[in-house]
C-alpha positions in Angstrom: -0.8 17.9 10.9 -2.1 14.8 9.3 -3.6 11.9 11.0 -2.7 8.5 9.5 -4.9 5.4 10.4 -2.3 2.9 9.6 -1.1 -0.6 9.6 2.2 -2.2 8.5 1.0 -3.6 5.1 2.2 -2.2 1.8 -0.6 0.0 1.2 0.0 1.5 4.8 4.0 2.0 3.8 2.9 3.9 1.0 1.9 6.7 2.9 4.2 6.8 5.4 6.9 6.8 2.6 5.4 10.1 1.2 5.1 11.7 4.4 8.7 11.2 5.3 9.7 12.1 1.7 7.9 15.4 1.6 8.9 16.3 5.5 5.3 16.7 6.7 4.2 16.6 10.3 1.8 13.6 10.8 0.5 11.5 13.6 -0.1 7.5 13.5 -3.0 6.1 14.5 -2.5 2.0 14.3 -5.4 0.3 13.4 -4.8 -3.6 14.1 -6.7 -5.4 11.2 -6.1 -8.6 13.0 -8.3 -7.7 16.1 -10.8 -6.1 13.8 -10.2 -2.6 15.0 -11.0 -1.4 11.3 -14.8 -2.1 12.3 -14.7 0.9 14.9 -17.5 3.6 14.0 -14.7 6.3 14.4 -12.5 4.6 11.6 -15.5 3.5 9.3 -16.3 7.4 9.4 -13.3 8.2 7.3 -12.9 4.9 5.4 -16.1 3.4 4.8 -14.6 0.3 3.1 -13.1 -0.7 6.5 -9.5 -0.8 5.0 -6.4 1.0 5.7 -4.9 3.4 5.4 -7.0 6.6 5.6 -5.7 10.2 6.5 -7.2 13.5 8.1 -5.6 16.5 6.7 -6.0 19.2 9.6 -4.6 22.1 7.4 -6.2 21.6 3.8 -5.0 23.7 1.0 -7.1 26.8 1.2 -8.0 26.3 4.7 -11.4 25.1 6.0 -12.4 22.0 7.7 -10.4 19.0 8.1 -10.5 16.7 5.1 -10.5 12.8 5.4 -9.1 10.8 2.5 -9.3 6.8 2.1 -7.9 4.5 -0.4 -3.9 4.5 -0.4 -3.7 5.9 -4.4 -5.9 8.6 -3.6 -4.0 9.7 -0.6 -1.1 9.7 -2.5 -2.7 11.7 -5.3 -4.3 14.1 -2.7 -0.7 14.8 -0.8 1.1 15.0 -4.1 -1.2 17.8 -5.3 -1.3 19.3 -1.7 2.6 19.5 -1.5 3.4 20.0 -5.2 5.9 17.1 -4.6 6.6 13.9 -6.4 4.3 14.5 -9.2 5.3 15.9 -12.6 3.8 19.4 -13.0 3.8 19.3 -17.0 0.9 17.3 -18.8 2.6 14.3 -20.2 4.9 13.7 -16.9 1.7 13.9 -14.5 -0.5 11.6 -16.7 2.5 9.0 -16.8 2.5 9.1 -12.7 -1.1 8.7 -12.8 -1.0 6.0 -15.3 1.5 3.8 -13.1 -0.1 4.9 -9.8 -3.4 3.5 -11.4 -1.6 0.4 -12.5 -0.4 -0.4 -9.1 -4.1 0.2 -7.9 -5.7 -1.9 -10.6 -3.1 -4.6 -11.5 0.0 -5.1 -9.1 -1.7 -4.7 -5.8 -4.7 -7.0 -6.5 -2.7 -9.7 -8.0 0.0 -9.8 -5.6 -2.3 -9.7 -2.7 -4.3 -12.6 -4.3 -1.0 -14.2 -4.7 0.2 -14.0 -1.1 -3.3 -15.2 -0.1 -3.4 -18.6 -2.0 0.4 -19.1 -1.8 0.8 -18.2 1.8 -2.1 -17.8 3.9 -4.9 -20.2 2.4 -5.3 -23.1 4.4 -6.3 -25.3 1.3 -3.5 -25.0 -1.4 -5.1 -24.8 -4.7 -2.5 -25.3 -7.5 -4.7 -23.8 -10.0 -5.1 -20.7 -7.8 -1.7 -20.6 -6.9 -0.6 -20.9 -10.4 -2.8 -18.3 -11.7 -1.6 -15.4 -9.4 2.2 -16.2 -9.2 1.9 -16.2 -12.9 0.2 -13.1 -13.4 2.6 -11.5 -10.8 5.0 -12.6 -13.0 3.7 -11.2 -16.0 3.4 -7.8 -13.9 7.0 -7.7 -13.0 7.8 -8.1 -16.8 5.9 -5.1 -17.6 7.5 -3.4 -14.9 11.0 -4.3 -15.8 10.5 -3.3 -19.3 9.1 0.0 -18.2 12.2 0.8 -16.1 14.8 -0.5 -18.9 15.4 2.8 -20.2 14.6 5.2 -17.1 15.4 5.2 -13.2 12.1 5.4 -12.3 8.5 4.6 -13.3 7.4 7.9 -14.8 11.0 9.2 -15.2 11.7 10.9 -12.1 10.9 9.6 -8.5 7.3 9.7 -7.8 4.2 8.5 -6.1 3.9 5.7 -8.6 7.2 4.3 -7.3 6.1 5.0 -3.9 2.9 3.2 -4.5 4.8 0.0 -6.2 7.9 -0.3 -3.9 6.0 -1.7 -0.8 4.5 -4.5 -3.1 7.7 -5.5 -4.9 10.1 -5.3 -2.0 8.2 -8.6 -0.7 9.2 -10.3 -4.0 10.1 -13.3 -2.0 6.8 -13.8 -0.7 5.5 -13.7 -4.0 7.2 -16.6 -5.0 9.3 -14.3 -7.7 13.0 -14.4 -8.7 14.5 -10.9 -8.8 17.2 -12.0 -10.9 15.1 -12.3 -13.7 14.3 -8.5 -13.5 17.5 -6.7 -13.5 16.0 -3.3 -13.9 13.4 -4.3 -11.0 16.2 -5.2 -8.9 18.4 -2.0 -9.6 15.0 0.3 -8.8 14.4 -1.6 -5.6 18.0 -0.9 -4.4 17.8 2.7 -5.2 14.4 3.3 -3.5 15.5 0.8 -0.2 18.5 3.1 0.4 16.7 6.4 0.5 16.7 7.9 4.0 13.0 8.6 4.1 11.7 4.9 3.1 14.2 3.7 5.6 12.7 5.7 8.2 9.0 4.9 7.1 9.9 1.0 7.6 11.3 1.9 11.3 7.4 2.1 12.2 7.0 -1.8 11.7 8.9 -3.3 14.9 7.5 -0.5 16.9 3.8 -0.9 15.9 3.8 -4.4 15.0 6.5 -6.6 16.5 5.2 -10.0 15.3 4.9 -8.5 11.9 4.1 -11.3 9.4 1.7 -14.1 8.9 -2.0 -14.8 10.3 -1.5 -16.5 13.5 -4.8 -17.3 14.7 -8.2 -18.6 13.6 -9.8 -15.4 15.0 -7.6 -13.4 12.6 -8.3 -15.6 9.7 -12.1 -15.2 10.1 -11.7 -11.3 10.4 -9.1 -10.9 7.5 -10.5 -13.5 5.0 -14.5 -14.4 6.3 -15.8 -10.8 5.5 -19.4 -10.7 4.2 -21.9 -7.8 4.3 -23.7 -9.4 7.6 -20.1 -10.2 9.4 -19.0 -6.6 8.6 -22.2 -5.3 10.2 -21.9 -7.7 13.1 -18.0 -6.9 13.6 -18.8 -3.3 13.3 -21.4 -3.6 16.1 -19.0 -5.4 18.5 -16.4 -2.8 17.8 -18.6 -0.2 19.1 
């Protein structure tokens, strides 16, 4: 059994997609990041960066004590190695999968996150910031579209690289992008969206977070966007 500390964000969806695709048994532990539950001591013990997702594998390969893993890319790589699924076994295929997984972690995710923040959440609309991140996301879509021009998935076969990227690209409208400009991504999106495991993974959203989308209160805004080392320490103290 794998415990999944989760919220209905792109990074959270990555993990439930893998678990559904691999047919692994798991139990969800919702972490409502708008209420500050990510600062509770029991969560920080497995995710010191106070970010979802994080997992606890109660049956690690080789036995022994449970293993906890934080950071969505690290979790995907851990699960792929654990199961031997969704990552190529040959050196070149494995390297390509890891390259595109890290591309998402270091490029697509951070840039799309900043784009979403300045375009949709920031109270003060800074045109420079909005243009900067919309343009960078557009550039990254172009990189991805070119990669998919001659192969069905990012590393050839469907892999953890696709699972990492899909939840961030599926919200292309919130990213203020025109998917028609990227026909290979459009085809790729449709293929992944239709997968039964992906459909099942996304069914958690209305069950766990019926009001999904948007930052609704000043308190949520302070929790999500106003963090410093001192505020995190204070929030952790209050959550205990």
